[in-house]
GULO-821888 format. One record per residue: residue number from 0; residue in one letter; x, y, z of N, C-alpha, C, O in turn. Coordinates in Angstrom, 3 decimals. Layout:
GULO-821888
[NUM,"a",[X,Y,Z],[X,Y,Z],[X,Y,Z],[X,Y,Z]]
...
***
This chain:
GULO-821888
[0,"m",[15.316,-37.453,-21.699],[14.361,-37.574,-20.096],[15.583,-36.757,-19.116],[14.975,-35.772,-18.697]]
[1,"p",[16.527,-36.721,-18.747],[17.203,-35.683,-17.576],[15.966,-34.870,-18.235],[14.881,-35.042,-17.680]]
[2,"q",[15.999,-34.065,-19.280],[15.915,-32.362,-19.882],[14.430,-32.130,-19.267],[14.177,-31.173,-18.534]]
[3,"f",[13.333,-33.256,-19.701],[12.329,-33.357,-19.231],[11.917,-33.403,-17.819],[11.154,-32.489,-17.508]]
[4,"l",[12.287,-34.399,-16.694],[12.574,-33.697,-15.578],[12.889,-32.848,-14.966],[12.494,-32.658,-13.816]]
[5,"l",[13.965,-31.865,-15.803],[14.514,-30.082,-14.577],[13.417,-29.828,-15.273],[12.668,-29.200,-14.524]]
[6,"l",[12.635,-30.074,-16.919],[11.018,-29.125,-16.967],[10.087,-29.106,-15.944],[9.861,-28.140,-15.215]]
[7,"v",[9.507,-30.276,-15.896],[9.039,-31.013,-14.718],[8.556,-30.242,-13.482],[7.613,-29.570,-13.063]]
[8,"a",[10.452,-31.018,-12.955],[10.958,-30.092,-11.913],[10.664,-28.433,-11.965],[9.805,-28.110,-11.145]]
[9,"g",[11.172,-27.377,-12.716],[10.979,-26.685,-13.034],[9.263,-26.015,-12.621],[8.822,-25.051,-11.995]]
[10,"g",[8.801,-26.967,-13.253],[7.128,-26.005,-13.606],[6.826,-26.567,-12.178],[5.681,-26.162,-11.976]]
[11,"l",[7.196,-27.239,-11.132],[6.189,-27.424,-9.233],[7.210,-27.112,-9.117],[7.489,-28.146,-8.511]]
[12,"a",[8.641,-26.305,-9.145],[8.838,-24.950,-8.386],[8.061,-23.994,-8.606],[7.475,-23.408,-7.696]]
[13,"a",[7.872,-23.516,-10.604],[7.383,-22.012,-10.660],[5.553,-21.983,-10.118],[4.981,-20.946,-9.785]]
[14,"w",[4.928,-23.302,-10.143],[3.732,-23.303,-9.305],[3.738,-23.495,-7.950],[2.711,-23.556,-7.274]]
[15,"a",[4.904,-23.596,-7.504],[5.178,-23.210,-5.477],[4.486,-22.020,-5.363],[3.318,-21.734,-5.101]]
[16,"g",[5.909,-21.131,-5.733],[6.092,-19.890,-5.757],[5.110,-19.109,-6.052],[4.724,-18.109,-5.447]]
[17,"y",[4.504,-19.833,-7.490],[2.911,-18.653,-7.877],[2.504,-18.855,-6.135],[2.570,-17.923,-5.333]]
[18,"k",[1.967,-20.656,-5.677],[1.033,-20.382,-4.434],[1.205,-19.713,-3.079],[0.403,-19.338,-2.224]]
[19,"l",[3.130,-19.687,-3.228],[3.234,-19.033,-2.064],[2.782,-17.728,-2.012],[2.029,-17.250,-1.163]]
[20,"f",[3.313,-17.143,-3.022],[3.285,-15.781,-3.408],[1.543,-15.149,-3.571],[1.237,-13.969,-3.398]]
[21,"k",[0.646,-16.182,-3.911],[-1.068,-15.540,-3.699],[-1.195,-15.847,-2.227],[-1.877,-15.173,-1.455]]
[22,"s",[-0.632,-16.697,-1.959],[-1.353,-16.546,-0.047],[-0.631,-15.842,1.085],[-0.843,-15.741,2.293]]
[23,"e",[0.608,-15.240,-0.020],[1.249,-14.038,1.011],[0.405,-12.399,0.453],[0.430,-11.275,0.954]]
[24,"q",[-0.156,-12.848,-0.554],[-0.840,-12.145,-0.690],[-1.973,-11.148,-0.309],[-2.248,-9.948,-0.317]]
[25,"s",[-2.673,-12.886,0.173],[-3.880,-12.617,0.309],[-4.193,-12.035,1.590],[-5.127,-11.259,1.795]]
[26,"r",[-2.958,-12.653,2.850],[-2.432,-12.428,4.005],[-2.815,-11.035,4.340],[-3.567,-10.506,5.159]]
[27,"i",[-1.355,-10.313,2.619],[-1.113,-9.141,3.341],[-3.083,-8.279,2.943],[-3.736,-7.737,3.835]]
[28,"v",[-3.361,-8.352,2.112],[-4.669,-7.837,1.993],[-5.199,-7.564,3.210],[-5.169,-6.501,3.831]]
[29,"e",[-5.806,-8.856,3.576],[-6.850,-9.077,5.128],[-6.366,-7.914,5.758],[-7.162,-7.046,6.114]]
[30,"n",[-4.615,-7.740,6.018],[-4.087,-7.356,6.996],[-4.203,-5.844,7.003],[-4.090,-5.261,8.082]]
[31,"l",[-4.475,-4.979,5.590],[-4.640,-3.883,5.504],[-5.642,-3.588,5.494],[-5.850,-2.431,5.859]]
[32,"k",[-7.011,-4.557,5.020],[-8.553,-4.655,5.709],[-8.544,-4.023,7.048],[-8.979,-2.927,7.402]]
[33,"k",[-7.885,-5.065,7.783],[-8.326,-4.791,9.408],[-7.332,-3.458,9.856],[-7.435,-2.670,10.796]]
[34,"a",[-6.720,-3.527,9.183],[-5.769,-1.512,10.132],[-6.987,-0.888,9.357],[-7.850,-0.557,10.170]]
[35,"r",[-7.356,-0.610,8.036],[-7.925,0.685,7.684],[-9.473,0.284,8.285],[-10.334,1.111,7.985]]
[36,"e",[-9.878,-0.737,8.996],[-11.483,-0.569,9.458],[-10.859,-0.549,11.347],[-11.666,-0.402,12.264]]
[37,"s",[-9.596,-0.695,11.553],[-9.427,-0.359,12.871],[-9.443,1.400,12.868],[-9.837,2.085,13.812]]
[38,"t",[-8.917,1.915,11.572],[-9.122,3.329,11.830],[-10.037,4.126,12.120],[-10.101,5.078,12.897]]
[39,"g",[-11.160,3.377,11.019],[-12.333,3.764,11.190],[-12.696,5.133,10.338],[-12.906,4.723,9.197]]
[40,"d",[-12.841,6.346,10.354],[-13.060,7.392,9.503],[-11.699,8.237,9.990],[-11.662,9.397,9.579]]
[41,"a",[-10.916,7.928,10.567],[-9.977,9.117,10.614],[-9.258,9.672,9.504],[-8.872,10.821,9.721]]
[42,"r",[-8.980,9.230,8.449],[-8.059,9.039,7.784],[-9.044,10.196,6.746],[-8.547,11.201,6.238]]
[43,"k",[-10.524,9.780,6.584],[-11.997,10.221,5.970],[-12.031,12.104,6.377],[-11.930,13.169,5.768]]
[44,"s",[-12.205,11.692,7.564],[-12.343,13.682,8.528],[-11.396,13.600,8.082],[-11.840,12.965,7.125]]
[45,"a",[-9.776,13.705,7.743],[-7.816,14.480,8.111],[-8.569,15.418,7.187],[-8.786,16.613,7.384]]
[46,"s",[-9.020,14.498,5.891],[-8.583,15.245,4.427],[-10.108,15.552,3.288],[-10.196,15.776,2.080]]
[47,"a",[-11.262,15.402,4.536],[-12.263,16.351,4.416],[-12.459,17.888,4.101],[-13.058,18.481,3.203]]
[48,"e",[-11.681,18.321,5.250],[-11.594,19.858,4.746],[-9.810,19.803,4.357],[-8.919,19.376,5.091]]
[49,"p",[-9.667,20.427,2.862],[-8.769,20.543,2.597],[-8.040,22.053,2.935],[-8.788,23.027,2.851]]
[50,"v",[-6.972,22.231,3.219],[-5.514,23.513,3.842],[-5.706,24.210,2.702],[-5.700,23.633,1.615]]
[51,"t",[-5.929,25.733,2.834],[-5.565,26.400,2.534],[-3.786,27.271,2.936],[-3.575,27.751,4.050]]
[52,"l",[-2.521,27.312,1.587],[-1.853,27.824,1.794],[-1.254,28.767,1.447],[-1.379,29.140,0.281]]
[53,"e",[-0.234,29.603,2.527],[0.305,31.277,1.123],[1.659,31.637,1.387],[2.253,31.165,2.357]]
[54,"q",[2.178,32.425,0.609],[3.654,32.288,0.887],[4.023,33.045,2.113],[3.227,33.696,2.791]]
[55,"d",[5.587,32.875,2.393],[4.995,33.647,3.524],[6.633,34.692,2.392],[7.554,34.123,1.804]]
[56,"p",[6.447,35.900,2.467],[6.669,37.022,1.173],[8.537,36.804,1.624],[9.289,36.825,0.649]]
[57,"k",[8.938,36.687,2.466],[10.464,36.914,3.219],[11.291,35.164,2.642],[12.427,35.135,2.170]]
[58,"s",[10.786,34.423,2.750],[11.431,32.807,3.129],[10.541,32.176,1.689],[10.651,30.956,1.565]]
[59,"g",[9.595,32.960,0.496],[9.002,32.180,-0.362],[8.283,30.545,-0.091],[7.847,29.789,-0.959]]
[60,"v",[8.343,30.297,1.559],[8.059,29.139,1.797],[6.004,29.195,2.159],[5.243,30.039,2.631]]
[61,"y",[5.875,28.000,1.689],[3.973,27.877,1.851],[4.110,27.572,3.074],[5.021,26.817,3.416]]
[62,"k",[2.919,28.288,4.291],[2.992,27.743,5.039],[1.121,27.771,4.882],[0.503,28.384,4.011]]
[63,"p",[0.329,26.654,6.347],[-1.149,26.625,6.530],[-1.595,28.350,5.992],[-1.007,29.431,5.962]]
[64,"k",[-2.483,28.021,5.751],[-2.802,29.723,6.779],[-3.782,29.947,7.880],[-4.757,29.199,7.949]]
[65,"d",[-3.626,30.850,8.696],[-4.402,31.098,9.803],[-5.869,30.420,9.556],[-5.951,29.983,8.408]]
[66,"r",[-6.802,30.262,10.175],[-8.240,30.000,9.814],[-8.380,30.550,10.747],[-9.260,29.905,11.317]]
[67,"n",[-7.860,32.125,11.954],[-8.830,33.025,12.473],[-9.347,33.935,11.808],[-10.182,34.678,12.323]]
***
């Protein structure tokens, strides 16, 4: 009988942990949605135009190409 009670207690603890995990996950998703909405289209406009890179012949490091 004690094994059964331990099994039930373990099941209840697992269920409570799962419910806590799901509620935290929902809260985090809601916070991320609010953050994305508050930033507006800043993220979209920043990534809309790709940056062309050119290699510096002396150092070999790639740098953004001048747009002039």
